[in-house]
C-alpha positions in Angstrom: 173.4 6.0 115.6 176.7 6.0 114.2 177.1 6.7 110.5 178.6 3.4 108.9 181.7 3.7 107.2 183.6 0.9 107.6 183.4 -3.1 107.9 181.4 -3.6 111.0 182.2 -7.2 112.8 179.7 -6.4 115.7 180.3 -8.6 118.9 177.8 -10.6 120.5 177.3 -12.7 123.6 178.2 -16.6 123.4 177.1 -19.6 125.2 180.3 -19.3 127.3 179.1 -16.0 128.9 179.3 -15.6 132.7 175.6 -15.5 134.3 175.4 -13.3 137.2 172.1 -12.1 138.8 169.6 -14.0 136.2 169.0 -17.9 135.9 168.4 -19.5 132.6 164.7 -20.5 132.3 164.1 -24.1 132.8 161.7 -24.9 135.4 159.1 -22.4 134.3 157.2 -24.1 131.4 155.3 -20.8 130.6 158.5 -19.3 129.3 159.8 -21.9 127.2 160.3 -20.8 123.7 157.9 -23.3 122.4 155.0 -21.1 123.9 156.2 -17.7 122.6 154.9 -15.6 122.4 153.9 -16.2 125.8 154.6 -14.7 128.2 154.9 -11.6 126.4 151.2 -12.0 125.0 148.9 -12.5 127.9 145.1 -12.6 127.4 145.4 -11.0 123.9 147.5 -8.2 125.5 151.2 -7.2 125.1 152.9 -7.5 128.4 156.4 -6.0 128.3 158.9 -3.8 126.6 161.2 -4.0 123.5 164.6 -2.7 124.3 167.3 -1.5 122.0 170.8 -0.1 122.7 171.1 3.8 122.6 173.9 3.4 120.3 172.8 0.1 118.6 173.2 -0.5 114.9 170.1 0.3 112.6 169.9 -3.5 112.5 168.9 -3.9 115.8 166.2 -1.2 115.4 165.0 -3.0 112.2 165.0 -6.4 114.2 163.0 -4.7 117.1 160.3 -3.3 114.5 159.9 -6.7 113.0 159.4 -8.2 116.3 157.1 -5.5 117.5 154.9 -6.1 114.0 154.9 -9.8 114.7 153.5 -9.4 118.3 150.9 -6.8 117.5 149.4 -9.1 114.8 149.8 -11.9 117.8 147.9 -9.6 120.4 144.2 -10.8 119.8 141.4 -11.4 121.7 138.4 -13.8 120.4 134.8 -13.4 121.5 132.1 -15.7 120.4 128.8 -13.7 119.4 125.5 -14.3 118.1 124.8 -13.5 114.4 121.6 -11.8 113.7 120.9 -13.6 110.3 119.9 -10.4 108.7 122.9 -9.0 106.6 125.5 -10.8 104.4 128.9 -9.1 104.7 132.4 -9.8 103.3 135.5 -9.3 105.5 138.8 -9.3 105.3 141.7 -10.8 107.7 145.1 -9.8 108.3 146.2 -6.3 108.5 143.4 -4.7 107.3 140.8 -2.0 108.5 137.4 -1.3 107.2 135.9 2.3 106.6 133.6 2.7 109.7 133.4 4.9 112.6 132.1 2.6 115.8 128.4 2.3 114.7 128.5 4.6 111.7 128.8 2.7 108.5 129.7 3.8 105.0 126.7 4.6 103.1 126.4 4.6 99.2 127.5 8.2 98.0 128.9 8.9 101.5 132.6 10.3 101.2 135.0 7.9 102.7 136.6 10.5 105.2 133.2 11.3 106.7 133.2 7.9 108.0 137.0 7.4 108.8 139.0 10.4 108.6 142.5 8.9 109.7 143.9 5.4 110.0 146.7 5.0 112.7 148.8 2.4 114.2 145.6 1.5 116.2 143.9 0.3 113.3 146.5 -0.9 111.3 150.1 -2.6 112.3 151.6 -1.2 109.0 151.2 2.2 110.1 153.1 1.7 113.5 155.5 4.4 114.6 158.9 4.1 115.9 161.9 5.7 117.1 165.1 7.4 115.1 168.0 7.9 117.2 170.9 9.9 115.6 173.7 11.6 116.8 171.6 15.0 116.9 169.0 13.7 118.8 166.1 11.0 119.2 162.6 11.2 118.2 159.4 9.3 117.9 157.6 9.2 114.5 154.3 8.4 113.6 152.4 7.4 110.5 148.9 8.6 109.4 146.8 7.7 106.2 144.3 10.3 106.0 141.0 10.9 103.8 140.0 14.1 105.2 141.6 17.4 105.5 140.6 19.7 108.1 136.7 19.9 107.5 136.9 18.6 103.9 136.7 15.1 103.1 138.4 13.8 99.9 135.9 12.9 97.3 136.2 9.0 97.2 132.8 7.3 97.7 131.0 4.3 96.7 128.2 5.0 94.0 126.0 3.2 91.6 126.9 4.3 88.2 128.2 3.4 84.9 132.0 3.2 84.4 134.2 4.5 81.6 133.1 1.1 79.5 129.1 2.0 80.3 128.9 -1.1 82.4 126.5 -0.5 85.3 127.2 -1.5 88.6 128.3 -0.4 92.2 131.7 1.0 92.3 134.1 2.4 94.5 134.7 5.9 92.7 137.3 8.6 92.6 137.1 11.4 90.3 139.9 12.2 87.6 142.4 14.4 89.5 140.8 14.2 93.0 143.0 13.6 96.1 142.5 9.8 96.8 144.6 9.9 100.4 147.1 11.8 102.2 150.1 10.0 104.0 152.0 11.8 106.6 155.2 10.7 108.4 155.6 12.8 111.5 158.6 13.4 113.9 157.3 14.4 117.3 160.4 16.1 118.5 161.8 16.6 115.1 164.3 14.5 113.2 167.5 16.9 113.5 170.8 16.7 111.6 173.6 18.9 111.2 174.0 20.4 107.9 177.4 19.1 106.3 178.6 19.9 102.6 175.2 20.2 101.3 174.0 17.0 103.1 172.5 15.9 106.3 174.8 13.4 107.7 173.0 12.4 110.9 169.8 11.3 108.8 171.9 9.4 106.3 171.6 5.7 106.7 168.6 5.8 109.3 165.7 3.3 109.0 162.2 4.3 108.5 159.0 2.3 108.1 156.8 3.7 105.4 153.3 2.1 104.9 154.6 -1.2 106.0 157.9 -1.2 104.2 161.3 -0.5 105.4 163.4 2.2 103.9 166.8 3.5 104.5 167.8 6.8 103.9 170.9 6.5 101.4 171.4 10.1 100.1 170.5 13.4 101.2 170.6 16.9 99.9 169.6 20.3 101.1 170.3 24.1 100.5 169.2 26.6 103.3 169.6 29.2 100.8 167.2 28.1 98.3 165.2 26.2 101.0 165.1 22.9 99.1 165.5 19.5 100.3 165.9 15.9 98.7 165.7 12.5 100.5 166.7 9.4 98.6 165.6 6.1 100.3 165.9 2.3 99.4 164.0 -0.7 100.7 163.8 -4.2 99.1 162.8 -7.8 99.3 166.5 -8.8 99.8 169.1 -7.0 101.8 172.7 -8.5 102.1 176.4 -7.8 101.7 178.6 -9.1 99.3 182.5 -9.0 99.3 183.9 -8.0 95.8 184.1 -11.2 93.7 181.7 -13.1 95.7 178.6 -14.8 94.2 175.2 -15.5 96.1 171.9 -16.8 95.0 168.6 -15.4 96.4 165.0 -16.2 95.4 162.4 -13.8 95.1 158.7 -14.7 94.2 159.8 -18.1 93.3 162.6 -16.8 90.8 166.4 -17.4 91.4 168.8 -14.4 91.3 172.6 -15.2 91.1 174.2 -12.3 92.0 178.0 -11.5 92.0 179.8 -8.3 93.2 181.9 -7.8 90.0 184.0 -4.8 90.9 184.2 -2.1 93.5 186.0 1.2 92.8 187.6 2.6 95.9 188.2 6.0 94.4 184.6 7.0 94.0 182.7 4.4 95.7 181.0 2.8 92.8 180.2 -1.0 92.3 178.9 -3.0 89.6 177.0 -6.3 89.7 176.2 -9.2 87.6 172.8 -10.8 87.9 171.8 -14.0 85.9 174.6 -13.1 83.7 173.4 -9.6 83.2 175.9 -6.7 84.0 174.5 -3.5 85.8 175.7 0.0 85.3 178.0 1.4 87.7 176.2 2.4 90.7 176.9 4.7 93.6 175.2 4.8 97.1 171.6 5.2 96.7 171.7 4.3 93.0 169.7 1.6 91.3 169.4 -0.3 88.0 166.6 -2.0 86.3 167.0 -5.7 85.2 165.5 -6.9 82.0 162.9 -8.4 84.0 161.9 -5.3 85.8 163.6 -6.1 89.0 165.5 -3.3 90.7 168.9 -3.7 92.0 170.1 -0.9 94.4 173.3 0.1 96.5 172.7 1.2 100.1 176.2 1.5 101.2 179.6 1.0 99.7 182.6 0.1 102.1 185.6 -0.2 100.1 188.7 -1.8 101.8 191.2 1.4 102.7 194.0 -1.0 103.1 195.6 -3.5 100.7 193.8 -5.8 98.6 195.7 -8.6 100.4 194.0 -7.5 103.7 190.4 -8.1 102.5 188.1 -7.2 99.6 185.6 -4.4 99.4 182.1 -4.9 100.9 178.8 -3.5 99.4 175.3 -3.6 101.0 172.7 -3.8 98.4 169.1 -4.4 97.8 167.6 -6.7 95.3 163.9 -6.4 94.3 164.6 -2.8 95.3 162.0 0.1 95.8 163.7 3.5 95.4 161.8 6.5 97.1 163.0 10.1 96.1 161.2 13.1 98.0 162.0 16.5 97.0 160.5 20.0 98.1 161.7 23.2 96.4 160.5 25.1 99.5 160.3 23.5 102.7 159.6 26.5 104.3 156.1 26.3 102.6 154.0 24.3 104.5 150.6 24.9 102.9 151.7 24.7 99.1 151.7 21.1 97.5 154.7 20.6 95.6 153.6 18.6 92.4 156.8 17.1 91.2 158.1 16.0 94.3 158.1 12.6 94.2 160.1 9.8 92.4 159.6 6.0 92.8 162.0 3.5 91.2 163.3 6.5 88.9 159.8 7.6 87.7 158.4 10.7 88.5 154.9 10.1 89.9 152.7 13.0 88.1 149.4 12.2 89.9 151.2 12.9 93.6 152.3 15.8 95.5 154.6 16.7 98.4 155.4 18.7 101.5 158.5 18.4 103.5 158.2 20.5 106.7 161.6 21.5 107.7 162.7 24.1 110.5 166.2 25.5 110.6 167.6 25.3 114.1 170.9 27.3 113.3 172.6 28.1 110.1 174.1 24.6 110.3 171.3 22.6 111.8 167.8 21.6 110.6 165.2 19.2 112.0 162.4 17.6 109.7 159.1 17.9 111.1 157.2 15.9 108.8 156.8 14.5 105.2 153.1 14.6 103.6 152.3 12.9 100.5 149.2 12.8 98.4 148.3 10.6 95.5 145.5 12.0 93.3 143.2 9.7 91.1 144.0 9.0 87.4 143.2 5.9 85.5 144.1 5.2 81.7 140.5 5.9 80.7 140.1 9.1 83.3 137.8 8.2 86.4 138.7 5.5 88.5 135.9 3.0 88.7 136.9 0.1 91.0 134.5 -3.1 90.7 133.8 -5.3 93.7 136.6 -7.6 95.0 139.3 -5.4 93.2 141.6 -2.9 94.7 142.5 0.6 93.7 146.2 -0.1 92.3 144.8 -2.1 89.7 142.9 0.7 88.1 145.6 3.6 88.5 147.8 4.9 85.5 150.6 5.1 88.0 150.3 2.3 90.5 153.9 3.2 91.7 152.2 6.1 93.4 151.0 3.9 96.2 154.8 3.9 97.0 154.9 0.3 97.5 153.4 -2.9 96.5 152.6 -3.8 100.2 149.3 -2.2 100.3 146.0 -1.3 98.6 142.3 0.2 99.1 140.0 -2.9 98.3 136.3 -2.6 97.5 134.3 -5.8 98.7 131.0 -4.6 97.6 127.9 -3.8 99.4 126.5 -5.6 102.2 123.9 -8.2 101.5 120.7 -8.0 103.7 117.6 -9.8 103.2 115.7 -8.8 100.4 112.0 -8.6 99.3 110.6 -7.8 95.8 107.8 -5.4 94.7 106.8 -5.6 91.2 104.3 -3.6 89.1 103.7 -6.1 86.1 101.7 -5.6 82.8 99.0 -7.8 82.0 99.0 -7.1 78.1 99.2 -3.7 77.4 96.1 -2.3 79.2 96.3 -3.4 82.7 98.9 -3.7 86.0 98.9 -5.6 88.9 100.9 -4.7 92.1 102.7 -7.6 93.6 104.3 -7.1 97.0 105.0 -9.4 100.4 103.6 -7.6 103.5 105.6 -7.7 107.0 103.9 -10.7 107.9 105.3 -12.6 104.9 102.1 -12.9 102.9 102.2 -12.4 99.2 99.9 -10.1 97.6 98.8 -9.4 93.9 96.5 -6.9 93.4 95.0 -4.9 90.4 96.3 -1.6 90.4 95.6 0.3 87.0 93.4 -0.6 84.1 93.0 1.2 80.7 90.9 -1.1 78.7 88.0 1.1 78.6 85.6 -2.0 78.9 82.0 -0.7 79.8 83.3 3.0 79.3 85.2 2.9 82.5 88.3 4.7 81.2 91.8 4.8 83.0 91.0 3.7 86.7 92.5 2.0 89.7 91.6 -1.4 89.9 90.6 -3.8 87.1 88.3 -3.4 84.2 85.2 -3.9 86.4 86.1 -3.3 90.0 87.7 -0.5 91.8 90.8 -0.4 94.2 90.1 1.9 97.2 92.7 3.2 99.6 91.4 6.6 100.3 88.7 7.6 102.6 86.1 10.2 101.6 86.9 13.8 102.6 83.4 14.1 104.4 81.1 11.4 105.7 77.4 11.9 105.7 74.0 10.1 105.1 74.1 10.2 101.4 75.1 6.9 100.2 75.3 8.1 96.7 79.1 7.4 96.7 80.0 10.9 95.3 79.4 12.6 98.5 79.2 10.2 101.2 82.2 8.4 100.7 80.6 5.0 100.6 82.9 4.0 97.9 83.5 0.2 98.2 80.7 -2.0 96.5 80.6 -5.5 95.9 83.6 -7.1 94.2 85.7 -3.8 94.9 89.4 -4.1 96.5 90.4 -2.1 99.3 93.7 -1.7 101.1 93.9 -1.6 104.9 96.9 0.0 106.7 97.6 2.0 109.9 97.9 5.6 110.3 100.0 5.4 113.5 102.7 3.0 112.0 102.6 3.4 108.3 106.1 1.3 108.1 105.4 -0.9 110.3 101.8 -1.9 109.9 100.7 -5.3 108.4 99.3 -4.4 105.1 96.4 -6.3 103.8 94.5 -6.1 100.4 90.5 -7.6 100.5 87.7 -7.7 98.4 84.2 -7.2 99.0 82.6 -10.3 98.2 79.2 -10.1 99.4 76.5 -9.1 102.0 73.5 -11.1 103.8 71.2 -8.5 105.1 69.0 -11.1 106.6 71.8 -12.1 108.9 73.6 -9.0 109.0 76.8 -10.5 107.5 79.5 -9.6 105.1 81.9 -11.8 103.3 85.6 -10.5 102.3 88.5 -12.2 100.9 91.9 -11.8 101.7 93.9 -11.6 98.5 96.7 -13.6 100.4 94.4 -16.2 101.1 91.4 -17.0 103.4 88.1 -15.5 104.1 86.9 -12.7 106.6 83.5 -12.0 107.9 81.9 -9.4 110.1 78.4 -9.0 111.5 77.0 -5.4 111.5 74.8 -4.1 114.5 71.3 -3.4 112.7 69.2 -4.6 110.2 67.8 -1.1 109.2 69.7 0.2 106.4 68.5 3.3 104.9 69.7 6.8 103.5 68.9 8.1 106.8 70.5 5.7 109.1 73.7 5.0 106.9 76.3 6.0 109.3 74.5 4.2 112.2 75.1 0.5 110.8 78.5 -0.7 111.1 80.7 -3.5 112.4 84.1 -4.4 113.0 86.7 -6.2 110.8 89.5 -7.9 112.5 92.7 -8.3 109.9 96.2 -8.8 111.1 95.4 -8.1 114.9 94.0 -4.9 114.1 90.4 -3.7 114.3 88.8 -1.5 111.4 85.1 -0.2 111.7 83.2 -0.8 108.6 79.9 1.3 108.2 77.1 0.0 105.8 75.4 2.1 103.3 71.5 1.8 102.5 70.1 0.2 99.6 71.1 1.9 96.5 69.8 0.5 93.1 71.4 0.9 89.7 69.2 -0.6 87.0 68.0 -3.7 88.3 71.2 -4.5 90.6 71.0 -3.4 94.6 74.1 -2.5 96.1 75.1 -1.9 99.6 78.2 0.2 99.6 80.8 0.3 102.5 82.6 3.3 104.0 85.7 1.7 105.7 88.2 3.3 108.2 91.3 2.1 105.9 93.9 3.8 107.8 92.8 2.4 111.3 92.8 5.8 112.4 89.4 5.6 114.6 87.5 7.9 112.3 86.2 8.2 108.9 85.7 10.9 106.5 89.2 13.0 106.8 90.4 11.5 103.5 92.8 9.1 105.6 94.9 6.9 103.4 96.0 3.4 103.7 99.4 2.9 102.4 101.5 -0.3 101.8 104.2 -1.3 104.1 107.1 -3.7 102.8 110.0 -5.2 104.7 113.0 -2.7 105.1 110.9 0.2 105.7 109.7 0.9 102.3 106.2 2.7 102.3 104.2 2.7 98.9 101.8 5.5 98.6 99.5 4.8 95.7 98.7 8.2 94.7 95.4 10.3 95.5 91.8 10.5 94.0 91.9 14.2 93.4 90.7 13.8 90.0 88.5 10.8 90.5 85.1 10.6 89.3 82.7 8.2 90.9 79.5 7.6 89.3 77.3 4.9 90.6 79.7 2.0 91.4 82.1 2.8 88.9 85.2 4.9 89.4 87.1 6.8 86.5 90.3 8.8 86.9 90.0 12.2 85.0 94.0 12.7 84.9 96.1 10.5 82.4 98.6 9.4 85.2 98.6 7.9 88.6 102.0 8.9 90.6 103.0 6.5 93.3 105.8 7.4 95.8 107.9 4.7 96.9 109.4 6.3 100.2 111.9 5.3 102.9 111.7 7.5 105.8 114.7 9.2 107.3 115.0 7.4 110.6 115.7 4.1 108.4 119.2 5.5 107.4 122.3 5.2 109.3 123.0 8.8 109.1 120.5 10.9 111.1 120.7 13.7 108.8 119.6 11.8 106.0 116.2 12.9 104.6 113.4 10.8 103.5 114.1 8.8 100.2 111.3 9.3 97.6 111.1 7.7 94.3 108.0 8.7 92.2 106.7 5.9 89.9 104.0 7.2 87.1 101.5 4.9 85.7 100.2 6.7 82.5 97.1 6.3 80.3 98.5 5.9 76.8 96.7 6.0 73.5 94.7 3.1 72.0 93.8 2.2 75.7 97.6 1.2 76.8 99.3 1.8 79.9 102.8 2.5 80.6 105.2 2.9 83.5 108.3 5.2 84.3 110.2 6.9 87.1 109.9 10.5 87.2 113.8 11.2 87.6 113.6 14.9 88.4 112.4 14.6 92.0 113.2 10.9 92.5 116.1 9.8 94.6 117.2 7.4 92.0 118.8 7.6 88.4 118.0 5.0 85.9 120.8 4.0 83.3 120.5 2.1 80.3 121.9 -1.6 80.4 122.9 -1.7 76.4 122.8 -5.3 75.8 119.5 -5.7 77.7 115.9 -4.2 77.4 116.3 -3.0 80.9 117.3 0.3 82.9 118.4 0.1 86.4 119.3 2.2 89.2 120.1 2.1 93.0 118.9 4.6 95.8 121.4 5.4 98.7 119.2 2.9 100.9 120.3 0.2 98.5 117.0 -0.5 96.7 117.2 -1.6 93.3 115.0 0.0 90.6 114.5 -1.8 87.5 112.3 -0.9 84.5 112.3 -3.7 81.9 110.9 -3.4 78.4 109.2 -6.8 77.8 110.0 -9.1 74.8 106.2 -8.8 73.9 105.5 -6.0 71.5 101.9 -6.0 73.0 103.0 -5.9 76.9 103.6 -2.6 78.6 106.9 -2.3 80.5 107.5 -3.4 83.9 108.6 -2.0 87.4 110.9 -4.4 89.7 112.0 -3.0 92.9 114.3 -5.3 95.3 114.2 -3.7 98.5 116.8 -4.7 101.3 115.5 -5.4 105.0 118.1 -2.9 106.0 120.2 -0.2 104.6 123.0 -1.7 102.5 126.6 -0.6 103.8 129.6 -0.2 101.4 132.5 -2.4 102.4 135.9 -0.6 101.7 139.3 -1.7 103.3 142.6 -0.5 103.7 144.8 -3.9 103.6 148.6 -4.4 103.9 150.1 -7.5 103.1 148.2 -10.7 102.5 144.7 -10.8 103.5 141.9 -13.4 103.4 138.3 -12.6 102.3 135.5 -14.3 104.3 131.7 -13.8 103.3 128.7 -14.6 105.2 125.2 -14.8 103.7 122.1 -13.1 104.5 119.5 -15.2 106.6 122.3 -17.2 108.3 122.3 -17.5 111.9 124.3 -19.0 114.9 127.6 -17.8 116.3 130.8 -16.6 114.9 134.3 -15.9 116.6 135.1 -12.1 116.3 138.9 -11.4 116.7 140.1 -8.1 117.8 143.6 -7.0 117.3 144.6 -5.3 120.8 146.7 -2.4 120.4 150.5 -2.2 121.8 150.7 0.9 123.3 153.1 3.6 122.3 155.9 3.6 124.3 156.5 -0.1 124.5 160.0 0.5 122.6 162.7 1.7 124.8 166.3 2.6 124.8 168.5 0.7 127.2 169.3 3.8 129.2 165.5 4.1 129.9 165.2 1.1 131.8 166.2 1.4 135.4 165.3 -2.1 136.5 165.5 -4.8 134.1 163.4 -7.3 136.3 160.5 -4.9 136.8 158.7 -6.2 133.6 159.1 -8.8 130.8 161.8 -7.6 128.1 162.5 -8.4 124.7 166.2 -7.3 124.5 167.8 -7.0 120.9 171.4 -6.5 120.8 174.1 -8.2 123.1 175.6 -6.7 126.0 178.5 -4.5 124.2 175.7 -2.7 122.7 172.9 -2.8 125.0 173.5 -2.1 128.6 170.2 -4.0 129.7 171.4 -7.3 127.9 174.6 -6.8 130.1 172.5 -6.5 133.2 170.6 -9.4 132.6 173.3 -11.6 131.6 175.9 -10.3 134.3 178.5 -9.7 132.1 180.9 -6.7 132.1 182.2 -4.6 129.2 185.5 -6.5 129.1 183.9 -10.1 128.9 180.9 -8.9 126.7 182.4 -10.2 123.3 183.0 -13.5 124.3 181.7 -16.8 123.5 180.2 -16.6 119.9 180.9 -17.3 116.3 180.6 -15.5 112.9 177.4 -16.2 111.1 175.6 -17.1 114.5 173.2 -15.7 116.8 171.4 -16.5 120.1 167.6 -16.4 120.9 167.6 -17.1 124.9 165.3 -16.8 127.8 166.3 -15.7 131.4 164.3 -15.5 134.4 164.3 -13.3 137.7 161.8 -12.0 140.3 159.0 -13.4 138.5 159.9 -11.8 135.2 161.2 -13.0 131.9 163.9 -11.6 129.5 164.4 -13.0 125.9 167.5 -11.9 124.4 167.9 -11.8 120.6 171.5 -10.9 119.8 174.3 -11.9 117.1 177.8 -11.6 115.9 177.1 -9.3 113.1 174.5 -6.8 112.1 173.1 -9.5 109.6 173.4 -12.0 112.3 171.1 -10.3 114.6 168.6 -9.6 112.0 168.3 -12.9 111.1 167.6 -14.0 114.7 165.2 -11.1 114.9 163.4 -12.6 111.9 163.1 -16.0 113.4 161.5 -14.6 116.4 159.1 -12.4 114.3 158.3 -15.4 112.2 158.0 -17.7 115.0 155.2 -19.9 113.8 157.1 -20.7 110.7 159.9 -21.9 113.0 157.7 -23.3 115.8 159.2 -26.9 115.5 162.6 -25.5 116.1 161.9 -22.8 118.9 161.9 -25.2 122.0 163.6 -25.1 125.4 165.2 -22.0 126.6 168.0 -21.2 123.9 168.5 -21.7 120.4 171.0 -20.8 118.1 170.3 -19.1 114.5 173.0 -19.4 111.7 173.2 -18.5 108.2 174.6 -16.3 105.4 171.6 -14.3 104.3 168.3 -13.1 105.6 166.6 -15.9 103.5 169.3 -18.4 104.4 168.1 -19.4 108.0 168.9 -22.4 110.2 167.9 -23.0 113.6 169.4 -25.8 116.0 170.3 -26.3 119.5 173.3 -25.0 121.0 176.4 -26.9 121.6 178.9 -26.1 124.0 181.8 -23.9 122.8 184.8 -22.5 124.1 184.7 -18.8 124.6 186.1 -16.6 121.8 187.2 -13.0 121.4 186.2 -11.3 118.5 187.9 -8.1 117.2 186.7 -5.2 115.7 187.7 -3.3 112.4 186.9 0.0 111.8 188.2 3.2 110.0 186.6 5.6 112.5 187.0 6.0 116.2 183.1 5.5 116.7 181.7 1.8 116.3 178.3 0.7 116.3 177.1 -2.8 117.5 174.2 -5.0 117.3 175.6 -7.4 120.0 
């Protein structure tokens, strides 16, 4: 593209242009403007090419980018899927993408870059690449947003912790000073420029889209001796031109700004504005000034009239609501060392950032920029960065300007919300604990776990004060039914647990109580603690010490069959006992210390401990040791990551003085850390699986502490998004079912943007043509006009949006009288939903004075007009 040095009155086509080789679309309804973006979007896919002239003005390129971005958003397919009803999620619509890799979700304590290393234009439209064409050459450029460098992931992750204010919760976390992200602007063929007077004349005034915002390179500086480079870029909410003495009003965020170009100094190309009565400093190209309300105004181009004042005033192109970006690298030959003082945003040096500008010297007077890499490091006013659910990174940074522009953020939307079940160990006074859980059938259990009341001298034991809780089989089963050696440990009124050795985490756990035995009818009665009675009949009425292991029956519970052996009559005092030995783990055998474990939804397995220090005396069981150690385990195969090991939380139930009990989590070997909540008598922690553990100090001074475990049915995932622009949050609840519409943005492939010289047949495909026939050869071909007539038939301040058809293909022409006119028309096409009522038929006229002052109307026939160009150089750039 040519460097702009003068007033550019750029020619465009008009309604009086001669049509040859193509017809205006009328009969084909699919190509009516009211159907746009059809036929360029078909079945959610982009079908066509976007074409700009090889020597077109930068405004044409910017307009084409606007159209491409809007088409990418419109390229969507919608699929109706059934919801499983198991996990509640929060999603963002708009230009946003989640940290996930296919079926790989982001886990708690998993680094972001492990799941998603790099975001590209495939993920986010704001990262779309483009083309830069200068006198020195043409290059494609790409944008990358990285969270991993080589094999090293940046340390950002979601964790359960306490923030700098000691508030305990789950957070998106970045350690102070750690790298948050790396952004790269890569030039595939290299952005080339001649070095002239210490500047890069071919790069100056070029347009780049960086993280969704357009920037123009306004000043450059380079020293091939010292190997340093400085690039200054400007972007803004409003871009417009004013003549000296001219006044216009603009609206930004609901605030009106009256801007007057007060004076332009021809000798040194300086300009001064008055904005809402406030006079700015003198500004040169690339200069900015901050208004009293914090709004920046900056100059892109000063175009002094080199003739007399009577011939016309000076013109300045400026930004209001400006964003200034200055990139510096003091050694562009060093592509491995990050320069920590190389970025200024809105004239503020970003201390928590570093930069690498990769430049190759092609000759003593020519260079190419290969890439610009930028890293932002974590720093909040309080130190580490803790981002709460529903909030974004920007709000917690000490220098939010380090995000480069306000258009994007990294959002934390909390953890997924699967169905949950609750396990509790609750105290009954200060000497007894009960275990509450729901088995996989949905049956609720309350069973006595531990007792230290010492009633009848039983001491600290499993079960309640009188009756035992049995969940382990004896090491050896033999004919001795004296309990200690024979393993016939279940006596009347005792509790026992039934599980499944082959399927511990999928077993239907049941807890039963041995109620009574009727030896005359060989029947045994049991009570299921979740409700209901069970009964079995054993095989022989001969019960004695010598036949103890030959009397048995089958107990059917939860679809499983458990063998129960009946011991001979054992008398203690005046009471006769018929103890039982039971295949508790459903292994088919007895006597190998088999253990029944408790299975809870989500894959949680509760191992109640062991009887290694148990003393069985008659029908009583005492625990010699002072604690029971329970293991709450989630096996590794329940995790999203196959490399994750088993998750274990060890819970100690201890014997305290004065016949009391207590509970705690053994943190040294457990996969959870409890943190105290200052305002509550509560300690809480969360495991990587997403299970929440709470220990509560009850309000009663006589009760022991309680444990509560909230167990998810599936591993919880962390929901972290990169989002650009406005986004809508949608939440679904766990347990809901039915169908939802899933919308997928279909990528517009790289190469869909072309220069006019790259199109050999205009009617081989659908085309969106930006710029008229004087600057775009494809436009001339479609319209059938020559160079001599290309400028006829239009007016200043107006542009044309027009459909043509030939050979079954459709071309959309977007062109204006001036650079601003073309951009205004491209904005209408880009924001087609906003102008839907006006975009009808095959042709509309777009008029106005600024990018915010837009009127769309139907054309009226006008006589052809010839427009002259005024230039101070032999080269002229055109948008039309």
